[in-house]
MARNU-817445 format. One record per residue (C-alpha): x negated, y negated, z negated; residue number from 1; residue in one letter. Coordinates in pm, whole numbers. Each point is the difference from the previous one (the first is absolute). Layout:
REM residues N
+--------+--------+--------+-----+---------+
!      u !      v !      w ! num ! residuo !
+--------+--------+--------+-----+---------+
!      X !      Y !      Z ! NUM !       a !
...
+--------+--------+--------+-----+---------+
END
This chain:
REM residues 257
+--------+--------+--------+-----+---------+
!      u !      v !      w ! num ! residuo !
+--------+--------+--------+-----+---------+
! -13000 !   -713 !  -6070 !   1 !       x !
!    198 !     53 !   -324 !   2 !       x !
!    354 !    132 !     22 !   3 !       x !
!    278 !   -256 !     -1 !   4 !       x !
!    167 !    -35 !   -340 !   5 !       x !
!    328 !    184 !    -42 !   6 !       x !
!    309 !   -219 !     15 !   7 !       x !
!    232 !     96 !   -285 !   8 !       x !
!    361 !    -19 !    122 !   9 !       x !
!    307 !     47 !   -218 !  10 !       x !
!    332 !     55 !    178 !  11 !       x !
!    297 !   -112 !   -209 !  12 !       x !
!    348 !    120 !     97 !  13 !       x !
!    320 !    -27 !   -201 !  14 !       x !
!     76 !    361 !    116 !  15 !       x !
!    375 !    -32 !    -23 !  16 !       x !
!    174 !     18 !    337 !  17 !       x !
!   -253 !    246 !    136 !  18 !       x !
!    121 !    263 !   -248 !  19 !       x !
!    334 !     21 !    179 !  20 !       x !
!    140 !     37 !    350 !  21 !       x !
!    -23 !   -150 !    252 !  22 !       x !
!   -338 !   -142 !   -105 !  23 !       x !
!   -129 !    333 !   -135 !  24 !       x !
!     39 !    149 !    348 !  25 !       x !
!   -228 !   -268 !    140 !  26 !       x !
!   -249 !      2 !   -289 !  27 !       x !
!     35 !    340 !   -173 !  28 !       x !
!   -306 !    -63 !   -216 !  29 !       x !
!     91 !   -360 !    -75 !  30 !       x !
!    -75 !   -326 !    176 !  31 !       x !
!   -318 !    -33 !   -207 !  32 !       x !
!   -132 !    328 !    143 !  33 !       x !
!     48 !   -125 !    356 !  34 !       x !
!   -179 !   -326 !    -79 !  35 !       x !
!   -283 !    185 !   -174 !  36 !       x !
!    -23 !    225 !    305 !  37 !       x !
!   -131 !   -294 !    201 !  38 !       x !
!   -324 !     32 !   -199 !  39 !       x !
!    -17 !    378 !    -34 !  40 !       x !
!   -275 !     68 !    254 !  41 !       x !
!   -212 !   -307 !    -71 !  42 !       x !
!   -274 !     51 !   -260 !  43 !       x !
!    -29 !   -378 !    -41 !  44 !       x !
!    310 !      5 !   -221 !  45 !       x !
!    100 !    159 !   -328 !  46 !       x !
!    377 !     -4 !    -48 !  47 !       x !
!    212 !     27 !   -314 !  48 !       x !
!    379 !     -1 !    -36 !  49 !       x !
!    221 !   -194 !   -243 !  50 !       x !
!    380 !     21 !    -16 !  51 !       x !
!    250 !   -206 !   -191 !  52 !       x !
!    118 !    290 !   -217 !  53 !       x !
!   -349 !     51 !   -146 !  54 !       x !
!   -110 !   -150 !   -331 !  55 !       x !
!    -66 !   -371 !     64 !  56 !       x !
!    113 !     78 !    357 !  57 !       x !
!   -330 !    181 !     48 !  58 !       x !
!   -183 !   -333 !    -13 !  59 !       x !
!   -179 !     23 !   -332 !  60 !       x !
!   -297 !   -222 !    -81 !  61 !       x !
!   -232 !    286 !     90 !  62 !       x !
!    165 !     59 !    339 !  63 !       x !
!      0 !   -368 !     92 !  64 !       x !
!   -359 !    -43 !   -117 !  65 !       x !
!   -101 !    275 !    244 !  66 !       x !
!    197 !   -136 !    295 !  67 !       x !
!   -149 !   -217 !    274 !  68 !       x !
!    318 !    -19 !    210 !  69 !       x !
!    356 !     56 !   -121 !  70 !       x !
!    249 !     98 !    272 !  71 !       x !
!    360 !    -60 !   -107 !  72 !       x !
!    327 !    143 !    133 !  73 !       x !
!    318 !    -70 !   -194 !  74 !       x !
!    366 !    -69 !     65 !  75 !       x !
!    300 !     78 !   -222 !  76 !       x !
!   -193 !    -14 !   -325 !  77 !       x !
!   -178 !   -332 !     53 !  78 !       x !
!    194 !   -169 !   -285 !  79 !       x !
!    -71 !    291 !   -236 !  80 !       x !
!   -377 !    -36 !      9 !  81 !       x !
!   -138 !    -87 !   -341 !  82 !       x !
!   -101 !   -365 !    -17 !  83 !       x !
!   -316 !     85 !   -194 !  84 !       x !
!   -115 !    235 !    277 !  85 !       x !
!     72 !   -264 !    265 !  86 !       x !
!   -210 !   -247 !   -198 !  87 !       x !
!   -289 !    248 !    -28 !  88 !       x !
!      5 !     52 !    376 !  89 !       x !
!     -5 !   -375 !     68 !  90 !       x !
!   -281 !    -50 !   -250 !  91 !       x !
!   -209 !    272 !    160 !  92 !       x !
!     43 !   -167 !    341 !  93 !       x !
!    -69 !   -357 !   -108 !  94 !       x !
!   -270 !     65 !   -258 !  95 !       x !
!   -181 !    309 !    128 !  96 !       x !
!     55 !    -15 !    376 !  97 !       x !
!    215 !    311 !     50 !  98 !       x !
!    164 !      0 !    342 !  99 !       x !
!    379 !     30 !     23 ! 100 !       x !
!    184 !    140 !    303 ! 101 !       x !
!    378 !    -47 !    -10 ! 102 !       x !
!    194 !    226 !    235 ! 103 !       x !
!    351 !    -61 !    129 ! 104 !       x !
!    244 !    -65 !   -288 ! 105 !       x !
!   -288 !    -62 !   -238 ! 106 !       x !
!     66 !   -352 !    130 ! 107 !       x !
!    247 !     -9 !   -289 ! 108 !       x !
!   -229 !    158 !   -261 ! 109 !       x !
!    -89 !   -191 !   -314 ! 110 !       x !
!   -380 !     -2 !     57 ! 111 !       x !
!     29 !   -122 !    359 ! 112 !       x !
!    251 !   -274 !    -72 ! 113 !       x !
!   -189 !   -118 !   -308 ! 114 !       x !
!   -327 !    -15 !    188 ! 115 !       x !
!    169 !   -202 !    274 ! 116 !       x !
!    168 !   -235 !   -247 ! 117 !       x !
!    353 !    107 !     85 ! 118 !       x !
!    254 !     -7 !   -281 ! 119 !       x !
!    106 !    363 !    -19 ! 120 !       x !
!    355 !     79 !    116 ! 121 !       x !
!     99 !   -367 !     -8 ! 122 !       x !
!    284 !    -17 !    250 ! 123 !       x !
!   -113 !    -71 !    354 ! 124 !       x !
!   -356 !    -94 !    -92 ! 125 !       x !
!   -217 !    287 !    111 ! 126 !       x !
!    283 !    177 !    183 ! 127 !       x !
!     47 !     46 !    372 ! 128 !       x !
!    225 !    176 !    250 ! 129 !       x !
!    -25 !    379 !     20 ! 130 !       x !
!    182 !    261 !    206 ! 131 !       x !
!    -90 !    371 !    -47 ! 132 !       x !
!    147 !    119 !    329 ! 133 !       x !
!   -318 !    144 !    145 ! 134 !       x !
!    -84 !   -261 !    261 ! 135 !       x !
!   -307 !     30 !    216 ! 136 !       x !
!   -269 !   -252 !    -91 ! 137 !       x !
!   -329 !   -120 !    141 ! 138 !       x !
!   -255 !   -140 !   -241 ! 139 !       x !
!   -213 !   -227 !    216 ! 140 !       x !
!   -363 !    -48 !    -96 ! 141 !       x !
!    -60 !   -374 !     -3 ! 142 !       x !
!   -346 !      5 !   -162 ! 143 !       x !
!   -172 !    272 !    204 ! 144 !       x !
!   -345 !    -66 !   -145 ! 145 !       x !
!    103 !     62 !   -359 ! 146 !       x !
!   -130 !    319 !   -169 ! 147 !       x !
!    353 !    108 !    -98 ! 148 !       x !
!     93 !      4 !    369 ! 149 !       x !
!   -301 !    208 !    106 ! 150 !       x !
!     93 !    291 !    226 ! 151 !       x !
!    348 !   -136 !     69 ! 152 !       x !
!    106 !   -100 !    351 ! 153 !       x !
!    215 !   -297 !     89 ! 154 !       x !
!    280 !    121 !   -226 ! 155 !       x !
!    130 !    287 !   -211 ! 156 !       x !
!    333 !    132 !    125 ! 157 !       x !
!    217 !    166 !   -263 ! 158 !       x !
!    300 !    187 !    143 ! 159 !       x !
!    225 !    -48 !   -304 ! 160 !       x !
!    -33 !   -223 !   -304 ! 161 !       x !
!    198 !   -237 !   -219 ! 162 !       x !
!     21 !   -349 !    144 ! 163 !       x !
!   -155 !   -276 !   -209 ! 164 !       x !
!     92 !   -345 !    133 ! 165 !       x !
!   -120 !   -353 !    -52 ! 166 !       x !
!     12 !   -226 !   -181 ! 167 !       x !
!   -210 !    195 !   -247 ! 168 !       x !
!    -38 !   -254 !   -277 ! 169 !       x !
!   -360 !     70 !    -86 ! 170 !       x !
!   -299 !   -233 !    -24 ! 171 !       x !
!   -190 !    -58 !    320 ! 172 !       x !
!   -254 !    284 !     19 ! 173 !       x !
!   -372 !    -66 !     20 ! 174 !       x !
!      8 !    212 !    315 ! 175 !       x !
!    287 !    139 !    202 ! 176 !       x !
!   -104 !    326 !    167 ! 177 !       x !
!    326 !    148 !    136 ! 178 !       x !
!    331 !   -138 !    122 ! 179 !       x !
!    288 !    244 !     45 ! 180 !       x !
!    255 !    -13 !    281 ! 181 !       x !
!    322 !    194 !    -42 ! 182 !       x !
!    216 !    128 !    283 ! 183 !       x !
!    300 !   -179 !   -153 ! 184 !       x !
!   -177 !   -332 !     46 ! 185 !       x !
!   -146 !    -74 !   -343 ! 186 !       x !
!   -364 !    -67 !    -78 ! 187 !       x !
!   -200 !      0 !   -323 ! 188 !       x !
!   -351 !    -53 !   -128 ! 189 !       x !
!    -84 !    364 !    -57 ! 190 !       x !
!   -367 !    -15 !    -98 ! 191 !       x !
!    -90 !   -279 !   -245 ! 192 !       x !
!   -331 !    -47 !   -179 ! 193 !       x !
!    -43 !   -201 !   -320 ! 194 !       x !
!   -270 !    -65 !   -260 ! 195 !       x !
!     68 !    -38 !   -371 ! 196 !       x !
!   -289 !    -63 !   -235 ! 197 !       x !
!   -264 !    262 !     76 ! 198 !       x !
!    246 !    233 !    173 ! 199 !       x !
!    141 !     39 !    351 ! 200 !       x !
!    358 !     98 !     81 ! 201 !       x !
!    153 !    136 !    318 ! 202 !       x !
!    373 !     38 !     67 ! 203 !       x !
!     89 !    247 !    277 ! 204 !       x !
!    373 !     37 !     61 ! 205 !       x !
!     45 !    332 !    189 ! 206 !       x !
!    114 !    298 !   -203 ! 207 !       x !
!    374 !     53 !    -52 ! 208 !       x !
!     50 !    326 !   -189 ! 209 !       x !
!    235 !    161 !    254 ! 210 !       x !
!   -260 !      9 !    278 ! 211 !       x !
!   -339 !    180 !     28 ! 212 !       x !
!   -199 !   -322 !     38 ! 213 !       x !
!   -284 !     93 !   -236 ! 214 !       x !
!    -89 !    297 !    219 ! 215 !       x !
!    -52 !   -225 !    303 ! 216 !       x !
!   -363 !    -18 !    113 ! 217 !       x !
!    -18 !   -379 !     45 ! 218 !       x !
!    165 !    -69 !   -334 ! 219 !       x !
!   -247 !    229 !   -174 ! 220 !       x !
!   -282 !   -184 !    178 ! 221 !       x !
!    126 !   -328 !   -144 ! 222 !       x !
!     17 !    153 !   -350 ! 223 !       x !
!   -364 !    112 !     17 ! 224 !       x !
!   -116 !   -328 !    153 ! 225 !       x !
!    185 !   -198 !   -266 ! 226 !       x !
!   -144 !    205 !   -286 ! 227 !       x !
!   -352 !    -62 !    129 ! 228 !       x !
!     64 !   -371 !     38 ! 229 !       x !
!    178 !    -52 !   -331 ! 230 !       x !
!   -257 !    188 !   -206 ! 231 !       x !
!   -251 !   -246 !   -147 ! 232 !       x !
!   -368 !     62 !     79 ! 233 !       x !
!   -136 !    243 !   -256 ! 234 !       x !
!    350 !     75 !   -129 ! 235 !       x !
!    233 !   -186 !   -234 ! 236 !       x !
!   -197 !    -75 !   -316 ! 237 !       x !
!    136 !    -72 !   -346 ! 238 !       x !
!   -110 !   -350 !    -91 ! 239 !       x !
!   -141 !    -61 !   -346 ! 240 !       x !
!    207 !   -280 !   -143 ! 241 !       x !
!    182 !   -215 !    250 ! 242 !       x !
!   -272 !   -221 !    145 ! 243 !       x !
!    141 !   -286 !    203 ! 244 !       x !
!    344 !    166 !     -5 ! 245 !       x !
!     33 !    -32 !   -378 ! 246 !       x !
!    130 !   -355 !      6 ! 247 !       x !
!   -262 !   -103 !   -255 ! 248 !       x !
!   -174 !   -333 !     74 ! 249 !       x !
!   -365 !     35 !     98 ! 250 !       x !
!    -87 !   -366 !     28 ! 251 !       x !
!   -318 !   -143 !   -147 ! 252 !       x !
!     89 !   -348 !   -123 ! 253 !       x !
!   -322 !    -57 !   -192 ! 254 !       x !
!    -84 !   -290 !    234 ! 255 !       x !
!    289 !   -194 !   -157 ! 256 !       x !
!   -139 !     22 !   -353 ! 257 !       x !
+--------+--------+--------+-----+---------+
END
């Protein structure tokens, strides 16, 4: 049997807060390194790193064209992302089928909000309650047969994280995989799956920068599962022209002549 094709993962991180304490104590090599570590011992994946301080934020045409799944962590610098780069990411998802995994505060990133049709930073639209006090949470698996939930029990318990509370003003997901309960009483949809064009998107809310969440075994399992699921069969392929996504009419009206 031939070997399975390698899944090309790019981990994007703004790499800002993790340069300084207290976050640097939790993630001394950067949040991106901890996320990439989830794939370190699995030969099925090839992982690259992009950070916001790189040229074109590390997401050049060449990098994106060799990415099957883009994992995105961002926070303070969401508004500073270049609009042209955000557009390239969205185009690669919709046109070529690249998977997109938005982690934690990437809920407010330009690519994620554009792909979901949310007007970026427009008052309350797209915002929700947050409280970074380190509450315990349980992320209940509500679709246990889904590949992203494989190897996970009834729930993932995270000792400390930032509370995200409903209403999260997002479109209804195609599938809801996790619901989070917080010890303070809030709940949120913490694992949401969408499709846009040829690409699949997954939003997974755990991951506040002050806590070692991306070292947790179950969270790393979800990251690997999600990368496998979001990667299109055979890898994301550059499409010649635009095909049916070009907006050009393809009708044959010769019968009306």
